[in-house]
C-alpha positions as CSV (number, residue, x, y, z in Angstrom):
1,X,69.6,7.8,100.3
2,X,70.9,11.1,99.1
3,X,67.7,13.2,99.0
4,X,66.4,11.4,101.8
5,X,69.5,12.3,104.4
6,X,70.4,16.3,103.0
7,X,66.8,17.9,103.1
8,X,67.6,18.9,106.5
9,X,70.2,20.7,105.5
10,X,68.2,23.9,104.2
11,X,68.4,26.5,106.6
12,X,66.7,26.5,109.9
13,X,66.6,29.5,111.7
14,X,63.9,30.4,113.8
15,X,62.5,33.6,112.8
16,X,63.9,37.1,114.9
17,X,60.7,38.4,117.4
18,X,60.7,41.5,115.2
19,X,60.0,39.3,112.2
20,X,57.5,37.1,114.0
21,X,55.4,40.1,115.0
22,X,55.3,41.1,112.1
23,X,54.4,38.3,110.6
24,X,51.1,38.3,113.2
25,X,50.1,41.6,111.7
26,X,50.1,40.9,108.3
27,X,47.8,39.2,106.0
28,X,48.8,35.1,106.8
29,X,46.4,33.9,104.0
30,X,45.4,34.6,101.0
31,X,44.1,32.6,98.0
32,X,47.5,32.5,96.1
33,X,49.2,28.9,96.0
34,X,51.5,29.6,98.6
35,X,49.8,32.0,101.3
36,X,53.2,32.1,103.9
37,X,55.2,33.1,100.9
38,X,52.7,35.8,99.2
39,X,52.8,37.2,102.9
40,X,56.9,37.3,103.4
41,X,56.9,39.1,99.8
42,X,54.4,41.8,100.8
43,X,56.3,42.2,104.5
44,X,59.6,42.3,102.4
45,X,58.7,44.9,100.2
46,X,58.1,47.2,103.3
47,X,61.2,46.3,105.1
48,X,63.6,48.9,105.9
49,X,66.2,47.4,106.9
50,X,68.7,44.7,105.3
51,X,68.8,42.5,108.5
52,X,65.2,41.9,108.6
53,X,65.4,42.0,104.4
54,X,67.2,38.7,105.4
55,X,65.4,37.1,107.4
56,X,62.7,37.6,105.4
57,X,64.4,35.8,102.4
58,X,65.4,33.5,104.2
59,X,61.9,32.2,105.9
60,X,60.6,32.4,101.8
61,X,63.5,30.3,100.9
62,X,62.0,27.7,103.7
63,X,58.7,28.2,102.8
64,X,59.0,27.7,98.8
65,X,59.4,23.8,98.0
66,X,59.5,24.3,94.3
67,X,63.1,23.8,93.5
68,X,62.8,26.4,90.3
69,X,61.1,29.2,92.7
70,X,63.1,29.6,95.6
71,X,66.6,29.5,94.2
72,X,65.8,33.2,93.0
73,X,65.0,34.3,96.8
74,X,68.4,32.7,97.1
75,X,70.5,34.9,94.5
76,X,69.0,38.3,96.9
77,X,69.8,36.3,100.0
78,X,73.7,36.7,99.1
79,X,74.0,40.1,97.3
80,X,72.5,41.8,100.5
81,X,75.0,39.7,102.3
82,X,78.2,40.5,100.3
83,X,77.5,43.7,100.2
84,X,77.1,44.2,104.1
85,X,79.9,42.0,104.5
86,X,82.1,44.5,102.6
87,X,80.8,47.4,104.1
88,X,81.9,45.7,107.9
89,X,79.5,47.5,109.3
90,X,78.0,46.9,113.3
91,X,75.9,43.7,111.4
92,X,78.4,41.9,110.0
93,X,78.3,38.7,111.6
94,X,74.3,38.3,111.3
95,X,75.1,39.2,107.4
96,X,77.9,36.0,107.5
97,X,75.9,33.9,109.2
98,X,72.7,34.8,106.1
99,X,75.7,34.5,103.6
100,X,76.2,30.9,104.9
101,X,72.8,29.8,104.9
102,X,72.6,31.3,101.4
103,X,75.9,28.9,100.5
104,X,74.1,25.9,101.8
105,X,71.4,26.4,100.2
106,X,73.6,27.0,96.9
107,X,75.3,23.3,97.4
108,X,71.9,21.5,98.2
109,X,70.4,23.1,94.7
110,X,73.8,21.7,93.3
111,X,73.7,18.5,94.8
112,X,69.9,18.0,93.0
113,X,71.4,19.1,90.0
114,X,74.3,16.5,90.4
115,X,77.0,18.9,90.8
116,X,78.6,16.8,93.6
117,X,82.3,18.5,93.1
118,X,80.9,22.1,92.9
119,X,78.8,21.2,96.5
120,X,81.5,19.7,98.0
121,X,83.4,23.1,97.2
122,X,80.4,25.6,98.8
123,X,80.0,23.6,102.0
124,X,84.0,24.0,102.5
125,X,83.9,27.3,102.0
126,X,80.9,27.7,104.2
127,X,82.5,25.8,106.8
128,X,85.5,28.4,107.3
129,X,82.4,31.0,107.9
130,X,80.4,29.2,110.6
131,X,83.9,28.6,112.0
132,X,84.5,32.0,112.0
133,X,81.4,33.3,113.9
134,X,81.3,30.3,115.8
135,X,77.8,29.2,114.3
136,X,77.9,25.7,116.0
137,X,74.6,24.5,114.8
138,X,75.9,25.8,111.2
139,X,79.0,23.5,111.6
140,X,76.7,20.8,112.5
141,X,75.0,20.1,109.5
142,X,77.5,21.0,107.1
143,X,79.9,18.5,108.3
144,X,77.0,16.1,108.4
145,X,76.2,17.4,104.6
146,X,80.1,17.0,103.6
147,X,79.6,13.2,105.3
148,X,76.4,12.2,102.8
149,X,78.7,13.4,99.7
150,X,81.9,11.8,100.4
151,X,79.8,8.5,101.6
152,X,78.2,8.6,98.4
153,X,81.8,8.6,96.2
154,X,82.5,5.1,98.1
155,X,85.0,7.1,100.7
156,X,83.3,5.5,103.8
157,X,86.3,6.7,106.1
158,X,86.0,10.6,104.9
159,X,82.3,10.5,105.4
160,X,82.3,8.8,109.1
161,X,84.7,11.3,110.0
162,X,82.8,14.2,109.0
163,X,79.8,12.3,110.6
164,X,81.7,12.0,114.0
165,X,82.5,15.9,113.9
166,X,78.7,16.3,113.0
167,X,77.4,14.6,116.0
168,X,80.3,15.7,118.7
169,X,78.8,18.8,117.9
170,X,75.4,17.9,118.2
171,X,75.6,16.1,121.2
172,X,77.6,19.3,122.9
173,X,74.6,21.9,121.6
174,X,72.0,19.0,122.5
175,X,70.0,19.3,118.5
176,X,68.4,15.9,119.4
177,X,67.0,15.9,116.2
178,X,69.6,16.7,113.9
179,X,71.6,14.2,116.2
180,X,69.0,11.6,115.2
181,X,69.9,12.6,111.8
182,X,73.2,12.1,112.1
183,X,72.6,8.5,114.1
184,X,70.8,7.2,111.2
185,X,73.5,8.0,108.6
186,X,76.2,6.2,110.9
187,X,73.7,2.9,111.0
188,X,73.6,3.1,107.0
189,X,77.2,3.2,107.0
190,X,77.2,-0.5,109.2
191,X,74.7,-1.7,107.3
192,X,76.0,-1.2,103.7
193,X,79.4,-2.7,105.4
194,X,77.6,-5.4,106.5
195,X,77.5,-4.7,109.8
196,X,74.1,-5.5,110.8
197,X,74.2,-5.5,114.5
198,X,76.3,-1.8,114.6
199,X,73.6,-0.7,112.1
200,X,70.8,-1.6,113.8
201,X,72.3,-0.5,117.4
202,X,72.8,3.3,115.6
203,X,69.1,2.9,113.6
204,X,67.7,2.3,117.3
205,X,69.6,5.0,118.8
206,X,68.2,7.5,116.0
207,X,64.3,6.0,116.5
208,X,64.2,6.9,120.7
209,X,65.6,10.5,119.7
210,X,62.9,11.3,117.1
211,X,60.2,9.6,119.4
212,X,61.6,11.9,122.2
213,X,61.1,14.8,119.6
214,X,58.0,13.7,118.5
215,X,59.4,14.0,114.5
216,X,57.1,11.6,113.0
217,X,58.6,11.8,109.4
218,X,61.8,10.9,111.3
219,X,60.6,8.3,113.0
220,X,59.4,6.5,109.8
221,X,62.7,7.0,108.1
222,X,64.1,5.3,111.3
223,X,61.3,2.1,110.9
224,X,62.0,2.1,107.4
225,X,65.5,1.1,107.7
226,X,65.5,-1.4,110.6
227,X,62.9,-3.1,108.2
228,X,65.8,-2.7,105.6
229,X,68.4,-4.9,108.2
230,X,65.6,-7.1,108.9
231,X,65.4,-8.0,105.3
232,X,69.2,-8.6,105.2
233,X,69.2,-11.0,107.7
234,X,66.2,-12.6,105.7
235,X,63.8,-11.9,108.7
236,X,61.2,-10.9,106.3
237,X,57.9,-11.5,108.7
238,X,59.9,-8.4,110.8
239,X,61.1,-6.6,107.8
240,X,57.8,-6.2,106.1
241,X,56.2,-5.1,109.9
242,X,58.4,-2.2,110.3
243,X,58.1,-1.4,106.4
244,X,54.2,-1.0,106.7
245,X,54.4,0.7,109.8
246,X,56.9,3.0,108.6
247,X,54.7,3.8,105.1
248,X,51.4,3.8,107.5
249,X,53.1,7.4,109.0
250,X,54.8,8.3,105.9
251,X,51.3,8.7,104.3
252,X,50.0,10.5,107.7
253,X,52.4,13.2,107.2
254,X,52.7,12.9,103.3
255,X,56.4,12.3,103.0
256,X,56.1,11.2,99.4
257,X,60.2,10.4,99.7
258,X,59.7,8.0,102.1
259,X,56.4,6.3,100.7
260,X,58.7,5.7,97.1
261,X,61.7,4.5,99.5
262,X,59.5,1.8,101.8
263,X,57.0,1.0,99.2
264,X,60.2,-0.2,96.9
265,X,61.2,-2.2,99.8
266,X,57.6,-3.8,100.2
267,X,58.4,-5.0,96.9
268,X,61.5,-6.3,97.2
269,X,59.6,-8.5,100.2
270,X,57.1,-9.6,97.8
271,X,60.2,-10.6,95.0
272,X,61.7,-12.6,97.8
273,X,58.2,-14.4,98.1
274,X,58.1,-15.4,94.4
275,X,55.0,-13.0,93.9
276,X,56.3,-11.3,91.1
277,X,52.9,-9.1,90.3
278,X,52.7,-7.6,94.3
279,X,56.1,-6.2,93.2
280,X,56.0,-5.1,89.9
281,X,53.4,-3.1,91.4
282,X,55.3,-1.8,94.3
283,X,57.7,-0.8,92.1
284,X,55.7,0.9,89.9
285,X,54.0,3.0,92.7
286,X,56.9,4.0,94.3
287,X,58.2,5.0,90.9
288,X,55.3,7.0,90.4
289,X,55.3,8.5,93.6
290,X,59.2,9.5,93.2
291,X,59.1,10.9,90.1
292,X,56.5,13.2,91.7
293,X,58.7,14.7,94.0
294,X,61.5,14.8,91.7
295,X,63.8,12.7,93.9
296,X,66.4,11.4,91.0
297,X,68.2,9.1,93.4
298,X,64.9,7.5,94.2
299,X,63.7,7.3,90.9
300,X,66.9,5.3,89.8
301,X,66.6,2.6,92.6
302,X,63.1,2.4,91.6
303,X,64.3,1.8,88.1
304,X,67.0,-0.6,88.6
305,X,64.3,-2.7,91.1
306,X,61.8,-2.7,88.1
307,X,64.3,-3.7,85.3
308,X,65.8,-6.2,86.8
309,X,62.0,-8.0,87.9
310,X,61.2,-7.5,84.2
311,X,64.7,-9.5,83.4
312,X,64.5,-12.2,85.9
313,X,61.0,-12.6,84.4
314,X,61.8,-13.0,80.9
315,X,60.4,-9.5,79.3
316,X,64.5,-8.6,78.3
317,X,63.1,-6.3,76.0
318,X,61.3,-3.7,78.5
319,X,63.8,-4.5,81.2
320,X,67.0,-3.3,78.7
321,X,65.2,0.0,78.1
322,X,64.4,0.8,82.0
323,X,67.9,-0.4,82.8
324,X,69.5,2.5,80.5
325,X,67.0,4.9,81.4
326,X,68.7,4.2,85.4
327,X,72.3,4.2,84.3
328,X,71.7,7.4,82.6
329,X,70.2,8.8,85.6
330,X,72.7,7.4,87.9
331,X,76.0,8.8,85.7
332,X,74.4,12.3,86.2
333,X,74.0,11.6,90.1
334,X,77.7,10.6,89.6
335,X,77.6,8.0,92.6
336,X,79.8,4.6,92.3
337,X,77.3,2.8,94.3
338,X,74.6,3.7,92.3
339,X,76.1,3.4,88.7
340,X,77.3,-0.6,89.9
341,X,74.2,-2.3,90.0
342,X,72.5,-0.8,86.8
343,X,76.0,-1.5,85.0
344,X,76.1,-4.6,85.9
345,X,72.4,-5.9,85.3
346,X,72.9,-4.2,81.5
347,X,76.2,-6.3,80.9
348,X,73.7,-9.5,81.8
349,X,71.2,-7.9,79.5
350,X,73.4,-7.7,76.9
351,X,75.2,-10.5,76.8
352,X,71.7,-12.0,76.7
353,X,71.1,-10.3,73.8
354,X,74.1,-11.5,72.2
355,X,75.7,-7.9,72.1
356,X,78.7,-9.1,73.6
357,X,80.8,-5.5,72.9
358,X,78.4,-3.6,74.8
359,X,78.2,-6.4,77.7
360,X,81.9,-6.4,78.4
361,X,82.0,-2.4,78.4
362,X,79.0,-2.6,81.0
363,X,80.7,-5.0,83.2
364,X,84.0,-2.6,82.6
365,X,82.5,-0.2,83.9
366,X,80.7,-2.3,86.9
367,X,84.1,-3.2,88.0
368,X,85.6,-0.2,87.9
369,X,82.6,1.1,90.2
370,X,83.0,-1.7,92.6
371,X,86.9,-1.1,93.4
372,X,86.1,2.3,94.2
373,X,84.3,1.7,96.6
374,X,86.4,-0.9,97.9
375,X,84.3,-2.3,100.6
376,X,87.1,-4.3,102.4
377,X,89.2,-1.4,103.2
378,X,86.2,1.1,103.8
379,X,85.5,-1.9,107.0
380,X,89.0,-1.4,108.4
381,X,88.6,2.4,108.7
382,X,84.9,2.4,109.9
383,X,86.4,0.5,112.7
384,X,89.3,2.9,113.2
385,X,87.2,5.5,113.2
386,X,84.2,4.4,115.3
387,X,87.1,3.5,118.3
388,X,88.6,7.0,117.7
389,X,85.0,8.6,118.4
390,X,85.0,6.1,121.2
391,X,87.7,7.4,122.5
392,X,87.5,11.0,122.3
393,X,84.1,10.5,123.8
394,X,85.6,8.6,127.2
395,X,88.1,11.3,127.2
396,X,85.5,14.2,126.7
397,X,83.8,12.2,130.0
398,X,87.2,12.6,132.0
399,X,86.3,16.0,132.8
400,X,86.8,17.4,136.4
401,X,83.0,17.1,136.9
402,X,83.1,13.4,136.3
403,X,86.0,12.8,138.0
404,X,84.9,14.4,141.3
405,X,81.7,12.5,140.8
406,X,84.0,8.8,141.0
407,X,85.5,10.4,144.1
408,X,82.5,10.4,145.7
409,X,81.4,7.2,144.4
410,X,84.7,5.4,145.4
411,X,83.9,7.4,148.5
412,X,80.7,5.8,149.4
413,X,82.0,2.5,147.6
414,X,84.7,2.7,150.6
415,X,82.0,3.5,153.5
416,X,79.9,0.7,152.1
417,X,82.9,-1.5,152.2
418,X,83.6,0.1,155.6
419,X,80.0,-0.6,157.0
420,X,80.9,-4.2,155.6
421,X,83.4,-4.6,157.6
422,X,82.0,-3.4,161.0
423,X,79.1,-5.9,160.0
424,X,81.1,-8.8,159.9
425,X,83.1,-8.2,162.7
426,X,80.1,-7.3,164.4
427,X,78.9,-11.0,163.3
428,X,82.2,-12.7,164.4
429,X,82.4,-10.9,167.8
430,X,79.2,-12.3,168.1
431,X,79.7,-15.6,166.7
432,X,82.7,-15.5,169.5
433,X,81.0,-14.8,172.0
434,X,78.2,-17.4,171.4
435,X,80.7,-19.9,171.4
436,X,82.2,-18.8,174.6
437,X,79.0,-18.8,176.4
438,X,78.2,-22.0,174.5
439,X,81.3,-23.5,176.1
440,X,80.7,-21.8,179.6
441,X,77.2,-23.0,179.5
442,X,78.7,-26.7,178.9
443,X,81.2,-26.2,181.5
444,X,78.5,-25.2,183.9
445,X,76.4,-27.8,183.1
446,X,79.2,-30.4,183.3
447,X,80.0,-29.1,186.7
448,X,76.9,-29.2,188.2
449,X,76.3,-32.5,186.9
450,X,79.4,-33.5,189.0
451,X,78.2,-31.5,191.6
452,X,75.0,-33.5,191.5
453,X,76.5,-36.5,191.5
454,X,79.2,-35.8,194.3
455,X,76.0,-34.8,196.2
456,X,74.1,-38.1,195.6
457,X,77.3,-39.8,196.3
458,X,77.4,-37.7,199.8
459,X,73.8,-38.3,200.3
460,X,74.4,-42.2,199.9
461,X,77.4,-42.0,202.1
462,X,75.3,-40.1,204.7
463,X,72.5,-42.6,204.3
464,X,75.2,-45.3,204.4
465,X,76.3,-43.8,207.6
466,X,72.8,-43.1,209.3
467,X,71.7,-46.6,208.4
468,X,75.4,-48.0,210.1
469,X,74.8,-46.0,213.0
470,X,70.5,-47.2,213.1
471,X,72.3,-50.4,212.9
472,X,74.6,-50.4,215.4
473,X,72.2,-48.7,218.0
474,X,69.9,-51.5,217.1
475,X,72.2,-54.0,217.8
476,X,73.3,-52.3,221.1
477,X,69.8,-51.8,222.4
478,X,69.5,-55.8,221.7
479,X,72.4,-56.5,224.2
480,X,71.7,-53.8,226.8
481,X,69.2,-55.2,229.5
482,X,66.2,-53.9,229.7
483,X,65.0,-51.7,232.4
484,X,62.1,-54.2,233.1
485,X,65.0,-56.6,233.4
486,X,67.0,-54.7,235.2
487,X,64.4,-54.1,237.9
488,X,63.7,-57.7,237.7
489,X,67.4,-58.9,238.5
490,X,67.6,-56.1,241.3
491,X,64.6,-57.2,242.7
492,X,65.7,-60.6,242.6
493,X,68.7,-59.6,244.0
494,X,67.1,-57.9,246.9
495,X,65.6,-60.6,247.6
496,X,68.2,-63.0,247.8
497,X,69.9,-60.6,250.5
498,X,66.6,-60.3,252.4
499,X,67.2,-63.7,252.9
500,X,70.8,-64.2,254.1
501,X,70.2,-61.7,256.3
């Protein structure tokens, strides 16, 4: 794990405009093994100012991947910086910056050699320089590097403290690439402590950033780590999917160390499926690639996997030799979490062989390393550090700008509520008005019916009266003598009168 997470800590400064112009004019291609370094050496011989020499040496260190060659360039870089820092000239901060990078390179080399205590001292001294000149990017990388060392020493609280310091600075300067590294390593810590949900959460956050910046090597690493969590969750189908996807991308970018780790993980899956032949083939291929890359930690992991599988399949003699090599390599690295596994395996092998004294010694060593890791205490410390980081992040978010946004949001919410109240009030009034109008309609209808009923009564009464009148008139008419009858009576009376006369 150390080599995987520490490689990005070599100097990362961009070449200055002047240096870039010189490189474009210079001889960028040659028949030498490293044409870039050859061109930079030519320019270095012609350089007339120490700032240019520092920039060129810095780029030569970056361009040279051979750890046997670039340290010599770093020695020259430090010598130039020390001379100019002592003179306290106008470019002192520039030389301090290059000195910090040179110290970081030294610390990196010490880690490769297994000199962890010296590396930690160099990084802490380096941090003082970066803080003095305000190099936030450098501080973020140094915090990260110190966190890696503490983590590999089994000091999870110390590691997490420095990772969160690194992450905070990276968030401030929006350094997405290195943020992804830090999120990834925090995910590793949670995974190692058994908090797989948190581990996956940080891995996926890291993966998202790496996809944004199109960092293929980082994407492959995240995919490999995600597969590792699913492996621990016994979801072998998902684990195999992510490991193979990771391996394919690592082969595209020729990331040998990443390939070694992915192959080791694929071997673990085959081993859980009891396909020991394929498992051993994957482990051996992983070891060969990691040995070529001179990745001691990866080699230690691969040797352990091979020896443990051989012991399980009854090949005790071969397992013993490889387990002893694994322990020697792990002890050189000096990390408890790397020593405890092979020491435990050797204890079992010695016991089976009847060498009880060595078996006991290895068991004591295993117990010492296991106790130093102290997983239970570390889990509690991780939870506390996580809470602290969450609190600090929340406090940073509660700035004046955010508070103003909250005020605007509150005002909008209030206005929205008021609009709601007006709407509900309008609906209520409309409803009341509707009820009122309905009642009025009912009353009107009722009154209309009453009037109509009364009119019917009146009409009926009037009809009855008229009928009565007509009836009375008919009676009257029937009682009165007709004109003809009157005329007849009068005529007869006149006749009688005439007769009397």
